[in-house]
PAZA-835775 format. One record per atom (N, C-alpha, C): x, y, z; residue in three letters. Coordinates in steps of 0.1 Angstrom, whole numbers, plus 5000, padded with zeros to 4 digits. Example, Ala and Ser with C-alpha at 12.3 -4.5 7.8 and 13.67 -1.06 7.14 Angstrom:
2
513249435078ALA 512349555078ALA 513249675078ALA 512849785071SER 513749895071SER 512950005079SER 
This chain:
343
859592900666MET 859792870652MET 858692930643MET 858992980632SER 858093040623SER 857192940615SER 856092990609ALA 855292910602ALA 855992860589ALA 856892930584ALA 857692890572ALA 858392750574ALA 858892730587VAL 859492610590VAL 858592490588VAL 857392500594TRP 856392390593TRP 855892380578TRP 855792480571VAL 855492470557VAL 856492390549VAL 857792420551VAL 858792340545VAL 858792200548VAL 858592170561ILE 858492030566ILE 857291960560ILE 856192020559ALA 854991960553ALA 855191940538ALA 855892030532ALA 856192020517ALA 857091890515ALA 858091870524LEU 858991760522LEU 858191630524LEU 857291630534PHE 856391510536PHE 855591480524PHE 854991590518LEU 854191570506LEU 854991520494LEU 856291570493ILE 857091520482ILE 857391380483ILE 857791340495ASN 857991190498ASN 856791110495ASN 855591150499ALA 854391080496ALA 854091070481ALA 854391180474PHE 854191180460PHE 855091070453PHE 856291060456TYR 857190970450TYR 856790820453TYR 856390800466VAL 855890670469VAL 854590630461VAL 853690730460SER 852490700452SER 852790680438SER 853690760432ALA 854090740418ALA 854690600416ALA 855490550425GLU 856190420423GLU 855090310423GLU 854290310434PHE 853390200435PHE 852190210425PHE 851890330420GLY 850890350410GLY 851390290397GLY 852690320393ALA 853190270381ALA 853390120381ALA 853790060392VAL 853989920393VAL 852589840393VAL 851589900399GLY 850289830401GLY 849289860389GLY 849589960381VAL 848589990370VAL 848589880360VAL 847389860353ARG 847289760343ARG 847689820330ARG 848689760323ARG 849189810311ARG 848089810300ARG 847289710300SER 846189700290SER 845189820291SER 844989850304ARG 844089970306ARG 844690100301ARG 845990120304ILE 846590240300ILE 846690250285ILE 846990130279ARG 847090130264ARG 845690160258ARG 844690110264TRP 843290130259TRP 842990280260TRP 843290340271MET 843090490273MET 843890570264MET 845190530261SER 845990600252SER 845490590238SER 844990480234ASP 844390470220ASP 843190550218ASP 842490590229ARG 841290670228ARG 841590820231ARG 842890860231GLY 843291000231GLY 843591060244GLY 843690970255ASN 844091030268ASN 845491070268ASN 845791200270GLY 847191250269GLY 848091190280GLY 847591190292ARG 848391140303ARG 848690990302ARG 847690910297ALA 847990770294ALA 848990750283ALA 848990840273ARG 849990830262ARG 851390860268ARG 851490950277ARG 852790990283ARG 853290880292ARG 852390810299LEU 852690710309LEU 853090580302LEU 852490550291LEU 852590410285LEU 854090380282LEU 854890460276PRO 856290420273PRO 857090380286PRO 856690420297PHE 857390390310PHE 856990260316PHE 855790220313ILE 855290090319ILE 855189980309ILE 855390010296GLU 855289910286GLU 856489810285GLU 857589860289THR 858889780289THR 859489770302THR 860189660305PRO 860789650318PRO 861889760321PRO 862589790310ALA 863589900311ALA 862990030315ALA 861890070308GLY 861290190311GLY 860690200325GLY 860090090330LEU 859590080343LEU 860690090354LEU 861790020350SER 862990030359SER 863490170361SER 863590250351ARG 863990390352ARG 862990470360ARG 861690440358TYR 860590510365TYR 860690480380TYR 860890360383VAL 860990320398VAL 862290380404VAL 863390380396ALA 864590440401ALA 864490590404ALA 863790660395ALA 863490800398ALA 862690820410ALA 861690740412SER 860890740424SER 861690720437SER 862590620436GLN 863490590448GLN 864390700451GLN 864990770441ILE 865790880443ILE 865090990449ILE 863891020444GLY 863091130450GLY 862691100465GLY 862390970468ILE 862090930482ILE 863290950490ILE 864490910485THR 865690920493THR 866091070496THR 866091150485PHE 866391290487PHE 865491370496PHE 864191340494SER 863191410503SER 863291370517SER 863591240520SER 863791190534SER 864991250540SER 866091260532LEU 867391310538LEU 867191460541LEU 866591530531LEU 866391680533LEU 865391700545LEU 864391620547LEU 863491640558LEU 864191620571LEU 864991510572GLY 865691490584GLY 866691600588GLY 867491640577ALA 868491740580ALA 867791880584ALA 866791910577TYR 866092040579TYR 865492040593TYR 864791930597ALA 864191920610ALA 865191930621ALA 866291860619GLN 867391870629GLN 867892010631GLN 867992080620ALA 868592210620ALA 867592320625ALA 866292290625THR 865292390629THR 864592340642THR 863792230640VAL 862892190651VAL 863792140663VAL 864792060660ALA 865592000671ALA 866392120678ALA 866892220671LEU 867592330678LEU 866592410687LEU 865392430681GLY 864392500689GLY 863992430702GLY 863792300700LEU 863492210712LEU 864592200722LEU 865792200717ALA 866992200726ALA 867092320734ALA 866692440729ASP 866692560736ASP 865692560748ASP 864592500745VAL 863492480755VAL 863992390766VAL 864692280763LEU 865092190773LEU 866392220780LEU 867092320775ALA 868392350780ALA 868392380795ALA 867392460800ASP 867392500814ASP 867192380823ASP 866492270818ARG 866292160827ARG 867292050826ARG 867892030814LEU 868791920811LEU 870191960809LEU 870392080807GLY 871792130803GLY 871892130788GLY 872792200783ALA 872892220768ALA 873192090761ALA 874192020766GLY 874591890759GLY 873491790759GLY 872891760770ARG 871891660771ARG 870591710764ARG 870291840765ALA 869091890758ALA 869191870743ALA 870391900737ARG 870591880723ARG 870391730719ARG 870991640726ASN 870891500723ASN 869491450724ASN 868791500735ALA 867391460737ALA 866491510726ALA 866791640722ALA 865991700711ALA 866191630698ALA 867391600695GLU 867691530682GLU 867091390682GLU 867191320693LEU 866591190693LEU 865091190692LEU 864491290700GLY 862991300699GLY 862491340686GLY 863191430679VAL 862791470666VAL 862891360656VAL 863991280657LEU 864291170648LEU 863191060650LEU 862791030662VAL 861690930664VAL 860390980659VAL 860091100662LEU 858791160657LEU 858791160642LEU 859791210635LEU 859891210621LEU 859691070615LEU 860390970621ALA 860290830616ALA 858790780616ALA 858190810627ALA 856790770629ALA 855790840619ALA 855990970618ILE 855091040609ILE 855391000594ILE 856690990591GLN 857090950578GLN 856490810574GLN 856590720583ALA 855990580581ALA 854590590577ALA 853790670584VAL 852390680582VAL 851990770570VAL 852390890571LEU 851990990561LEU 852790980548LEU 854090940549GLY 854890940537GLY 854990800531GLY 854590700537GLU 854790560532GLU 853390490531GLU 852890460543LEU 851690370543LEU 850490420536LEU 850090550539ILE 848890610533ILE 849090620518ILE 850090680513PRO 850190690498PRO 850290560491PRO 850990460498LYS 851090330492LYS 849690260491LYS 848890270502SER 847590220502SER 846690280491SER 846790410490VAL 845990480480VAL 846390440466VAL 847690430464ALA 848190390450ALA 847790250447ALA 847790160456LEU 847390020453LEU 845890010452LEU 845190090458ARG 843690090457ARG 843190160444ARG 843890260440PHE 843490330427PHE 844790350419PHE 845390240413PRO 846590250406PRO 846490340393PRO 845390320386THR 845290400374THR 845190550376THR 844390590385GLU 844190730388GLU 845490790394GLU 846190720403VAL 847390770408VAL 848490780398VAL 848590680390ALA 849690670380ALA 849490790370ALA 848290810366LEU 847990920356LEU 848191060363LEU 847791070375ALA 847991200382ALA 849391240385ALA 850291140386THR 851691170389THR 852591160377THR 852191130365VAL 853091110354VAL 853791230349VAL 853091350349LEU 853791470344LEU 854891510354LEU 854691520367PRO 855891550375PRO 856991450375PRO 856591320373MET 857591220372MET 858391230359MET 857791280348ARG 858591300336ARG 859691410339ARG 859291510346TRP 860291610350TRP 861391560359TRP 860991470368SER 861891410377SER 862891320370SER 862391250360LEU 863291160352LEU 864291240345LEU 863991360340ARG 864991450334ARG 865991500344ARG 865491550355VAL 866391600366VAL 867291500371VAL 866791380374PHE 867491270380PHE 868291180371PHE 868291220358ARG 868891130348ARG 870391100351ARG 871191190355PRO 872591150359PRO 872591050371PRO 871791080381PHE 871790990392PHE 871290850389PHE 870190850380ILE 869690720376ILE 870790640369ILE 871490700360ALA 872490630352ALA 873590580361ALA 873990670371ALA 875090630380ALA 874690520389ALA 873490530394ILE 872990420404ILE 872790290396ILE 872190300385ASN 871990170377ASN 873290110373ASN 874290200369GLY 875590140365GLY 876290080377GLY 876290150389ALA 876890090401ALA 876289960405ALA 874889960404THR 874189840408THR 874589720399THR 874589740386MET 874989640377MET 876389590379MET 877289680381LEU 878689650384LEU 878889560396LEU 878189600407LEU 878289530420LEU 877689390418LEU 876589380412LEU 875989250410LEU 876789160401LEU 877389220391LYS 878289150382LYS 879489090389LYS 879989170398LEU 881189130406LEU 880889010415LEU 879589000420VAL 879288880428VAL 878588770420VAL 878488790407GLY 877888680399GLY 876388680398GLY 875788790400VAL 874288800400VAL 873888880388VAL 872988830380GLN 872488910368GLN 871288990373GLN 871289120369LEU 870289210373LEU 868989180365LEU 867889160372ALA 866589140366ALA 865789270365ALA 865289310354PRO 864589430352PRO 863289430360PRO 862789550364GLN 861489560371GLN 860389520361GLN 859489430366ARG 858389390358ARG 857089390366ARG 855989390358HIS 854689370364HIS 854389220367HIS 854889180379VAL 854689040383VAL 853789030395VAL 852788950394HIS 851888930405HIS 851688790409HIS 851588760422SER 851288630426SER 849888590424SER 849488460424PRO 848088430422PRO 847088500432PRO 847588520444ASP 846688590454ASP 846588740450ASP 847588800445GLU 847488940441GLU 846588950429GLU 846688860419ILE 845788860408ILE 844388840412ILE 844188760422ASP 842788740427ASP 842288870433ASP 843188940440LEU 842789070446LEU 842489170435LEU 843289170424LEU 843089260413LEU 841689230406LEU 841389100405LEU 840089070399LEU 838889120408LEU 839089100421ALA 837989150430ALA 837889300429ALA 838989370428GLU 838989520427GLU 838389560414GLU 838689490403SER 838089520390SER 836589500390SER 836089400397ARG 834689380399ARG 834089490407ARG 834689530418ASP 834189640426ASP 834189770418ASP 835189790409GLY 835289910402GLY 834389910389GLY 833689800387GLY 832789800375GLY 833389750362GLY 834689710362LEU 835289660350LEU 834989520347LEU 834489440357LEU 834089300355LEU 832789280361LEU 831989200354GLU 830689160360GLU 830989050371GLU 830089040381PRO 830388940392PRO 830588800386PRO 829788760376ASP 829988620371ASP 831288610364ASP 831788710357GLU 832988710350GLU 834188700360GLU 834088770371GLN 835088760382GLN 835088630388GLN 833988560390GLN 833888430396GLN 834588330386GLN 834288340373ARG 834888240364ARG 836388260364ARG 836888380364LEU 838288400364LEU 838988360377LEU 838188370388HIS 838688330401HIS 838888170401HIS 837888100395ARG 837887960394ARG 839087910385ARG 839187990374ALA 840287950365ALA 841687970372ALA 841788070380LEU 843088090387LEU 843287980397LEU 842287930403ARG 842387820413ARG 842487680407ARG 842287670394LEU 842187540387LEU 843487460389LEU 844587530389GLY 845887460390GLY 846087400404GLY 845287440414ARG 845387400428ARG 844487280431ARG 843587250422ARG 842787130424ARG 843387010418ARG 843286900425THR 843986770420THR 842886680415THR 843386580407ALA 842486480402ALA 841686410413ALA 842286380424ARG 841586310435ARG 840486400440ARG 840586530440GLU 839586620445GLU 838386620436GLU 838686610423LEU 837586630413LEU 836986500408LEU 837586390410MET 837086260404MET 835786210411MET 835186120404VAL 833986050409VAL 834585920415VAL 834485890428PRO 835085770434PRO 834385650428PRO 835185530430LEU 834685410424LEU 833285370429LEU 832985390441GLU 831785340447GLU 830585410441GLU 830785520434ARG 829685590427ARG 829585560412ARG 830485480407LEU 830585450393LEU 829785330390LEU 829185330378THR 828585200372THR 829685130364THR 830085010369MET 831184940363MET 830784800359MET 831484740350VAL 831184600346VAL 832384510347VAL 832184390350ARG 833384290350ARG 833584250336ARG 834884210333ASP 835184180319ASP 834584040315ASP 834083960325ASP 833483830322ASP 831983830324ASP 831383950324LEU 829983950327LEU 829183890315LEU 828283800318PRO 827383750307PRO 826683850299PRO 826383820286TRP 825683920278TRP 824383970283TRP 823583880288THR 822283920293THR 822384020305THR 823283990314GLU 823584080325GLU 824184210321GLU 824984210311LEU 825584330306LEU 824584420300LEU 823684360292VAL 822584440286VAL 821684510297VAL 821484430308GLY 820684490319GLY 821384610325GLY 822684590327VAL 823484710333VAL 823484830324VAL 823684800311VAL 823684910302VAL 822384990301VAL 821284910300THR 819984980299THR 819585060311THR 820085020322THR 819685090335THR 820685200339THR 821785210332SER 822785310335SER 822585440327SER 822785550333PRO 822585680326PRO 823885720318PRO 824985640320PHE 826285670314PHE 826485600301PHE 827185670292SER 827485610279SER 828885540278SER 829685560289ARG 830985490289ARG 831085420303ARG 831385290303LEU 831385220316LEU 832785160317LEU 833485180329PRO 834785120331PRO 834584970332PRO 835584900327VAL 835584750328VAL 836784710337VAL 836384620347TYR 837484580356TYR 837584430356TYR 838684380361ARG 838984240362ARG 839284200376ARG 838484110382GLY 838684070396GLY 838184170406GLY 838984270409ARG 838584380419ARG 838184500411ARG 837384590417ARG 836884710410ARG 837984810408ARG 839084800416ASP 840184890414ASP 841184850403ASP 840884730397GLN 841784680386GLN 840984710373GLN 840984830369VAL 840284870356VAL 841184840344VAL 840684770335ILE 841484730323ILE 840984800310ILE 839884860310GLY 839384930298GLY 838085000301GLY 837485050290VAL 836285120291VAL 835385070279VAL 834085060282LEU 833085010273LEU 832185120269LEU 832085150256ARG 831185250251ARG 829885180247ARG 828785240252VAL 827485180248VAL 827285190233VAL 827785290227LYS 827585300212LYS 828285180205LYS 829485140210ASP 830185030204ASP 829484900207ASP 828884880218LEU 828084760221LEU 826884750212LEU 826184860210VAL 824984850201VAL 825384820187VAL 826484890182HIS 826984870169HIS 827384730166HIS 828084670176ARG 828584530175ARG 827384440175ARG 826384460183PHE 825284370184PHE 824484380171PHE 824284500165VAL 823584510152VAL 824384440141VAL 825684450141GLN 826484390130GLN 826684240132GLN 826984190144GLN 827384050146GLN 826583980157GLN 825784050165GLY 825083990176GLY 825984000189GLY 825583920199PRO 826283930212PRO 827783890210PRO 828583970218ALA 830083950218ALA 830683970232ALA 831783900234PRO 832483920247PRO 832884070249PRO 832884110262ILE 833284250265ILE 834684280260ILE 835584180261ALA 836984210257ALA 837084250243ALA 836184210234GLN 836184240220GLN 835684380217GLN 834884440227MET 834284560225MET 834884680233MET 835584650243MET 836084760252MET 837284830245MET 837484950250ARG 838685030245ARG 839685050256ARG 840885090252PRO 841885120263PRO 841385240271PRO 841785240284VAL 841485350292VAL 842685430296VAL 842585570296GLU 843685650300GLU 843785660315GLU 844985680320ARG 845185680334ARG 845985810338ARG 845585870349VAL 846285990354VAL 846485970369VAL 847586030373SER 847886030387SER 846886110396SER 846686060408GLN 845786130417GLN 846286270421GLN 847586300420ASP 848086430424ASP 848186530412ASP 847786490400LEU 847886570388LEU 846886690390LEU 847286810386SER 846386930387SER 845386930376SER 844287000379ALA 843187000370ALA 843487060357ALA 844287170357ASP 844687230344ASP 845487130335ASP 846387060342ARG 847186960335ARG 846386850330ARG 845386810337ILE 844486700333ILE 843686740320ILE 843286870320ALA 842586920308ALA 843486920296ALA 844686950298THR 845686950287THR 845886810282THR 846086710291ILE 846286570287ILE 845086520280ILE 843886540285LEU 842686490278LEU 842486550264LEU 842886670263ARG 842786740250ARG 843786680240ARG 844986670245GLU 846086620236GLU 845786470232GLU 845286390240ARG 844986250237ARG 843586230231ARG 842886340230ARG 841486340224ARG 840586230230ARG 840586230244VAL 839686150251VAL 838886240261VAL 837786180265HIS 836886260274HIS 836986220289HIS 837686110292GLN 837786070306GLN 838985990308GLN 839385970321ALA 840585900324ALA 840285840338ALA 840985730341MET 840885670354MET 841985740363MET 841585770375VAL 842585830385VAL 843085710393VAL 844485710393VAL 845085590400VAL 846085640410VAL 846385550420ASP 847285590430ASP 848685550426ASP 849685550435GLY 851085520432GLY 851285380427GLY 850385290431LEU 850585150427LEU 849785110415LEU 849085210409GLY 848285180397GLY 846885140399GLY 846485130412ALA 845085090415ALA 844085210413ALA 842985180406ALA 841985280403ALA 841385340416ALA 841185470416LEU 840585540427LEU 839185600423LEU 839085630410GLY 837885700406GLY 838085740391GLY 837085810386LEU 836985850372LEU 836886000371LEU 837686060362ILE 837586200360ILE 837286230345ILE 836386320342THR 836086350329THR 836386500326THR 836386540313ILE 836586680310ILE 835486760315ILE 834286700317GLN 833186770323GLN 833386810337GLN 834086720345ASP 834486760359ASP 835386880359ASP 836286890350VAL 837187010350VAL 836387130346VAL 835487120336LEU 834687230332LEU 833687280342LEU 833187180350THR 832287220361THR 832987300371THR 834287260374THR 835087340384THR 835287480378THR 835487490365LEU 835887620359LEU 834687710358LEU 833487660354VAL 832387750351VAL 831387750363VAL 831487650372GLY 830587650383GLY 829287600381GLY 828987530370VAL 827687460368VAL 827987320363VAL 826987240365ASP 827187100361ASP 826987080346ASP 828087040340ALA 827987030325ALA 827486890321ALA 827186810330GLY 826686680327GLY 827786580324GLY 827386450322ARG 828386350319ARG 827986280306ARG 828986240298PRO 828686170286PRO 828186030289PRO 
C-alpha cells in the first residue's frame, strides 16, 4: 500500500477528532467568557457567540458536528475496507484461502479501526475539549461555520425527521442547552481556579454555596445540650443570674422538658421591661419562636428566616419536639467558612 493511503486514513481520523472537539468545546465553553471576549474585539469569539448564546443555535452547531463525525467515520470505514483490508487479504490468501482471508482481513481492520477511533477520534479530543473548552471552541469555530453551510440541508432534514418521529410518539424535542450537574459545576469552579480565573478563596466560597442545599438543619444546628435555656416559671432572681452569665442575647424558653420550647426571651426585652415596670414573669416578656423541620436544607432555612425577618429558629423533629437551635449565622458560617458569631 502506498503512503497516500495512510495519509487519507490519518486525515479522516483528524477530521473525526476535529468534529468531536468542536462539539464538546461548544457545549462546555462558558457563554459569559465568550461574550466578554467578543465585547473586547475578539473576532473568533464574536463568530462563536451566536451559536452558543441560544439553544437553537447550539443545537444546529451540535448537529453539524454529529454529521461530520458520522460522515468521517463512514468514509474511514469504507476506505479502509477498500484499501487496507484488500491488501491484508492478499497477504493472508496463501495461508487461509481467498474467502477466509477476505473475511479475516475485514474483521481485523474493523476491530483495529474501532479501537483507534475510540482513542484518537473520541477520547483524546473529548478530554482536550473538556479541559480547554474556550481554546478549542475558538480554534474550531471557523471550519465549523463552513461545515454549517455545507451541511445545512442535512441538518434541516435530520432535525425535521427527529421532530416528526418524536411528535409521533408524543415526546417534545428539548433544545440543546448548557446544563451542568452540581458536580460538573464544582469541577468547572476548580478548573477556573487552576486557570487563574478565580482566587482560591473565591472558589471555596462558591463551592460551599453549591453544597449549601445539601446541608440540613440538623447538621447545622446547635443541639439542646449546648444551649442556655430557661424554664417559663423560673424565679426573677434566678433568671437574672442566668442572663448575666450567658453570652447569648436570646434564650429559648421551655415548659417542663427542655425539648418543649414555647418561646424565646430577648435580654434586651428583659432589661427594657425591668427599667419600665420592674420584675415581670417570663411569659410576659418572651416572644414566639419560629420552628423548622430537621430535614430542611440550609438554603431554604436562610430564605425562611429572611422572609419572616427573624434571626433564629428551633429545629424540631416530626413530633414537634425541639432538637436544637439554628441561626442565620450558622448558615453564613457554612457559606463563608468563618465563625460569624451569635447574637
